[in-house]
C-alpha positions in Angstrom: -5.8 22.9 14.3 -7.6 20.0 15.5 -6.9 16.5 13.9 -10.6 15.3 13.8 -12.1 12.0 12.7 -13.6 13.5 10.2 -10.4 14.9 8.6 -8.9 11.5 9.3 -11.8 10.0 7.4 -11.5 12.3 4.4 -7.9 11.9 4.2 -8.3 8.2 4.6 -10.4 7.4 1.6 -8.0 9.7 -0.6 -5.5 7.4 0.5 -7.3 4.6 -0.4 -7.0 5.1 -4.0 -3.1 3.6 -3.8 -4.5 0.4 -2.4 -7.8 0.8 -3.9 -5.6 0.7 -7.5 -4.3 -2.7 -7.2 -7.0 -4.6 -4.8 -10.1 -3.9 -7.2 -8.9 -5.5 -10.1 -7.5 -8.5 -8.5 -9.9 -11.0 -9.1 -9.8 -9.6 -12.5 -6.1 -10.4 -13.1 -6.9 -13.9 -14.8 -9.2 -12.8 -17.1 -7.2 -9.9 -18.0 -4.6 -12.1 -18.8 -6.3 -13.9 -21.2 -8.4 -11.0 -22.8 -4.9 -8.9 -23.9 -3.1 -12.4 -24.9 -0.6 -12.3 -22.0 0.7 -14.4 -19.3 0.1 -14.6 -15.4 3.6 -12.5 -14.6 2.7 -10.2 -18.0 -0.9 -9.0 -16.2 1.2 -9.0 -12.8 3.0 -6.1 -14.6 0.3 -4.0 -14.1 0.9 -4.2 -10.9 4.8 -3.3 -11.0 4.0 -0.3 -13.3 1.5 0.9 -10.8 4.2 0.7 -8.1 6.7 2.3 -10.4 4.0 5.3 -11.1 3.7 5.5 -6.7 7.5 5.6 -6.4 7.9 8.6 -8.8 4.4 10.2 -8.0 5.8 10.5 -4.0 9.0 11.9 -5.1 6.9 14.5 -6.7 4.2 15.1 -4.5 6.2 15.1 -1.1 8.4 17.5 -2.0 5.7 19.4 -4.0 3.6 19.8 -1.4 6.2 21.2 1.2 6.6 23.7 -1.2 2.9 24.9 -2.3 1.0 23.1 0.3 -1.1 20.3 1.0 -4.3 21.4 0.1 -3.8 21.6 -3.6 -2.5 18.4 -4.5 -4.8 16.4 -2.3 -7.3 18.3 -4.7 -5.6 17.3 -7.7 -4.5 14.0 -7.0 -8.0 12.4 -6.9 -9.0 14.3 -10.4 -5.6 13.3 -12.3 -6.6 9.7 -11.4 -10.1 9.8 -12.6 -8.6 10.5 -15.8 -6.2 8.1 -15.9 -8.5 5.6 -15.0 -10.6 6.3 -17.8 -7.6 5.8 -20.5 -7.2 2.4 -18.9 -10.4 1.4 -19.5 -10.2 1.9 -23.1 -6.4 0.2 -23.3 -6.2 -1.8 -26.8 -3.2 -3.8 -25.4 -1.3 -4.9 -22.3 1.4 -2.1 -23.4 -0.7 0.6 -23.1 -2.6 -0.6 -20.1 0.8 -1.1 -18.1 1.9 2.8 -18.8 -1.8 4.2 -17.9 -1.1 2.4 -14.6 2.0 4.2 -14.2 -0.3 7.9 -14.5 -3.1 6.0 -12.0 -0.1 5.4 -9.4 1.7 9.0 -10.0 -2.1 10.5 -9.2 -3.0 8.1 -6.5 0.2 8.3 -4.5 -1.1 11.9 -2.9 -3.4 10.8 -0.2 -1.0 8.7 0.9 2.3 11.1 1.2 0.8 14.4 1.4 -2.2 12.8 3.7 0.5 11.5 6.0 2.2 14.9 5.5 -1.0 17.2 6.8 -1.1 14.9 9.9 2.2 15.6 10.9 1.8 19.1 10.5 -0.7 19.0 13.6 0.3 16.0 15.7 3.3 14.3 16.8 4.4 11.5 18.3 1.8 9.4 20.2 -0.7 11.3 18.7 0.3 11.1 15.2 0.7 7.1 15.3 -3.1 7.4 16.5 -3.8 9.6 13.8 -1.9 7.2 10.9 -3.9 4.0 12.5 -7.3 6.0 12.0 -6.3 7.1 8.4 -5.1 3.5 8.0 -8.5 2.0 9.4 -10.0 4.2 6.4 -7.3 2.8 4.3 -8.2 -0.8 5.2 -11.5 -0.8 3.4 -9.3 -1.1 0.1 -9.0 -4.7 0.5 -12.5 -4.7 1.4 -14.5 -3.0 -0.8 -11.9 -3.3 -3.6 -12.3 -7.1 -4.4 -15.8 -7.0 -3.8 -16.4 -4.2 -6.2 -14.4 -5.9 -8.6 -16.4 -8.7 -8.7 -19.3 -6.9 -8.6 -18.5 -4.5 -11.7 -17.2 -8.6 -13.4 -20.6 -9.9 -12.9 -22.2 -6.9 -15.2 -19.2 -5.7 -17.2 -15.3 -7.3 -17.2 -12.2 -5.8 -16.2 -12.3 -2.9 -18.3 -15.4 -1.6 -16.3 -13.7 -1.8 -13.6 -11.6 0.9 -14.3 -14.5 3.2 -15.2 -15.6 2.6 -11.6 -12.2 3.8 -10.5 -12.4 7.1 -12.6 -15.9 7.8 -10.8 -15.1 7.0 -7.6 -11.9 9.2 -8.0 -14.1 12.0 -9.3 -16.5 11.8 -6.2 -13.2 12.3 -4.0 -12.1 15.3 -5.9 -15.5 17.2 -5.0 -15.0 16.1 -1.4 -11.1 17.2 -1.3 -12.7 20.8 -2.0 -15.1 21.2 0.8 -13.0 19.1 3.7 -9.4 19.5 3.3 -7.5 22.1 5.1 -4.1 24.0 4.6 -2.1 23.3 7.4 1.4 24.1 6.0 2.0 27.6 6.9 3.5 29.9 4.0 6.2 31.0 6.3 7.2 27.1 7.3 7.5 25.8 2.9 10.9 25.9 1.2 12.0 27.8 -2.0 11.9 24.7 -4.3 14.1 23.3 -6.7 16.5 20.9 -7.4 18.9 21.4 -5.6 17.0 22.4 -2.4 15.4 18.8 -2.8 18.7 17.2 -3.2 20.1 19.1 -0.2 16.9 17.7 1.8 16.7 14.3 1.0 20.8 14.3 1.9 19.6 15.1 5.6 16.8 13.0 5.8 18.8 10.0 4.4 21.5 10.6 6.7 18.9 10.3 9.6 19.9 6.8 11.3 16.8 6.7 13.3 14.5 7.6 9.9 16.3 5.0 7.6 15.7 2.1 10.4 12.0 2.3 10.6 11.6 3.0 7.1 13.6 -0.4 6.5 11.0 -2.1 8.7 8.5 -0.6 6.5 9.6 -1.5 3.9 10.7 -5.0 5.0 6.8 -5.5 5.6 5.6 -4.3 2.4 7.3 -6.9 0.7 5.1 -9.3 2.5 2.2 -7.2 1.8 2.5 -6.9 -1.9 4.0 -10.4 -2.3 0.5 -11.8 -1.1 -1.5 -9.4 -3.0 -0.1 -10.2 -6.2 0.3 -14.1 -5.7 -3.0 -14.7 -4.0 -5.2 -14.5 -6.8 -3.1 -17.4 -8.7 -2.8 -19.4 -5.8 -6.4 -19.5 -4.2 -7.8 -19.5 -8.1 -5.4 -21.6 -9.7 -3.9 -23.6 -7.4 -6.4 -24.3 -4.9 -9.3 -24.4 -7.3 -11.2 -22.3 -5.4 -13.7 -19.7 -7.3 -13.0 -15.6 -7.7 -15.8 -15.6 -5.5 -14.8 -17.2 -2.8 -11.4 -15.6 -3.3 -13.0 -12.0 -3.2 -14.8 -13.1 0.2 -11.5 -14.4 1.6 -9.6 -10.7 0.6 -12.5 -8.8 2.1 -12.2 -10.7 5.5 -8.4 -10.1 5.7 -9.1 -6.2 4.8 -11.8 -6.3 7.6 -9.2 -7.9 9.6 -6.9 -4.9 8.9 -9.6 -2.6 10.1 -10.4 -4.2 13.4 -6.7 -4.3 14.5 -6.0 -0.4 12.7 -9.0 0.3 15.9 -6.9 -1.5 18.1 -3.7 0.2 17.8 -5.5 3.7 18.0 -6.9 2.8 21.2 -3.7 0.9 22.7 -0.7 3.4 21.3 -1.1 5.8 24.2 -0.9 3.1 26.8 1.9 0.6 25.4 2.9 2.7 23.3 4.3 2.6 19.4 7.1 0.1 19.9 5.4 -2.7 21.2 3.2 -2.3 18.3 6.1 -2.6 16.4 6.9 -5.7 17.9 3.8 -7.3 17.4 3.5 -6.5 14.2 6.9 -8.6 13.2 6.3 -11.5 15.6 3.1 -11.9 13.3 4.9 -11.8 10.1 7.3 -14.0 11.3 4.5 -16.7 11.9 3.8 -16.2 8.6 6.5 -16.8 7.1 7.2 -19.7 9.0 4.0 -21.1 8.1 3.8 -20.8 4.5 7.4 -21.7 4.6 6.8 -24.9 6.1 4.3 -25.7 4.2 6.4 -25.2 0.6 9.0 -27.4 1.8 6.7 -30.1 2.8 5.0 -29.4 -0.8 8.4 -29.3 -2.5 10.4 -32.3 -1.1 7.6 -34.2 0.4 4.9 -33.9 -2.2 2.6 -33.0 0.1 -0.5 -31.0 -1.3 -0.8 -27.3 -0.9 -2.7 -27.1 2.4 -5.7 -24.3 2.2 -5.7 -23.9 5.9 -2.1 -22.5 6.0 -2.6 -20.4 2.7 -5.6 -18.7 4.1 -3.9 -18.5 7.9 -1.1 -17.3 6.3 -2.8 -14.6 3.8 -4.7 -13.5 7.3 -1.4 -12.6 9.3 0.0 -10.5 6.8 -2.3 -8.2 6.1 -3.5 -7.7 9.7 0.2 -7.0 10.8 0.6 -4.2 8.9 -2.1 -2.4 10.9 0.2 -2.6 13.9 3.1 -1.7 12.2 1.9 1.1 9.4 0.9 3.8 11.9 3.4 3.4 15.0 6.9 2.7 12.6 6.0 6.1 10.6 5.8 8.0 13.6 9.0 6.7 15.0 10.5 7.4 11.7 9.9 11.0 11.9 10.3 11.4 15.4 13.6 13.6 14.5 12.5 14.7 11.3 11.7 18.3 12.4 10.8 20.2 8.8 10.0 18.7 5.3 8.3 15.8 6.3 6.5 15.5 3.1 9.9 15.1 1.4 11.1 12.4 4.3 7.5 10.7 3.6 8.0 10.8 -0.5 11.2 9.0 0.1 9.8 6.3 2.2 6.9 6.0 -0.1 9.2 6.1 -3.3 11.0 3.3 -2.5 8.8 1.3 -0.9 6.8 0.9 -3.8 10.1 0.2 -6.1 10.5 -2.8 -3.8 7.0 -3.6 -4.1 7.0 -3.3 -7.8 9.9 -5.8 -7.7 8.0 -8.3 -5.4 5.0 -8.0 -7.8 7.2 -9.7 -10.4 9.1 -11.9 -8.7 6.5 -13.7 -7.3 5.1 -14.7 -10.4 8.5 -15.2 -12.6 8.0 -19.2 -12.0 4.2 -19.3 -13.1 1.0 -19.5 -11.8 1.9 -23.2 -10.1 4.7 -22.2 -8.0 4.5 -21.0 -4.4 8.3 -20.8 -3.6 9.1 -17.5 -4.6 6.5 -16.3 -1.9 8.0 -18.2 0.4 11.5 -16.6 0.0 9.5 -13.5 -0.2 8.0 -13.9 2.8 10.8 -15.2 4.6 13.2 -12.5 3.6 11.1 -9.6 4.2 10.1 -10.9 8.0 13.8 -11.6 8.7 15.1 -7.9 7.3 12.4 -6.3 9.6 13.4 -8.1 12.5 17.0 -7.2 12.1 16.4 -3.7 11.2 13.9 -3.1 14.3 16.4 -4.6 16.8 19.5 -2.8 15.5 20.1 -0.3 17.7 21.1 3.0 15.6 
């Protein structure tokens, strides 16, 4: 079975539900906090609970897809998300909204874990890295169309209308999946399921040092990405005093950079190899951490005003670096995993969203005027990623 560009595009659109689920309402976080009578950190908990749902869902979806196949879950996931988004649109308070976002996260994770497992069924090594990169190009549309779509909906409605729009989008993808997604996991390669089987499979996976090493690189890089996603609307709109419209434009520009760099990876990965792509990504992340860290020190101890140039440079480097890293490091992590790739990706995804859920809370813990929490997150994430990658297995 061929890994066609059409199939990758459909998988990417379903996978985009994950980042789309957070990015689309980023411009509305301040309005959401005001409307639901909560704080900035309270509004950011929506991202945290969404991430908790993603973590739970990936453990469920990954192992379930190894048992029942990829196609049924890639159809059911968007449908479940449509229903959860409608429930969020009518949430009467922040508590209800948090729990409906857990449901959204559980449903939205399907494309990210099962879609990648489908690619691993029919492609390996550099072909898999290219497939992940092309799929990532489509996923990169999330940061572009998400905030723009959210801002457009806010122009005629409010944050509740954003969830209604998400429900419609997910429903359309459900129909698309029915006609476009094939089954790639033969019945004879599926496991029998059960908790004991899942525990045994998970044990063998986490003992693979190559898998753990490259997964740690991915997890640390996502610390930077979600630190940026969670903190950026408050830094740009509240601290710098820039309007939601121009914040949306900047966020869309950074999303476009992700698409461009994803295309570069797809073209060059066969020439230079996945490791060189990861090295470049880690260098970009280190530069972002240095720029933002230096600005934070100057602001905290030298009383130098926060520099918009430093902020926007940092916020451009972080998402664009992920395109260079995401596909190649995923292919490297799965290199020695011969079976149960759905479970392996589920473990990887569950941990990553527990990490980013924590990060989303940490960056807002000191209030919407503080930038030092994000500086610490960027420094720690960058350092962990570099150390994990250079350490020999």
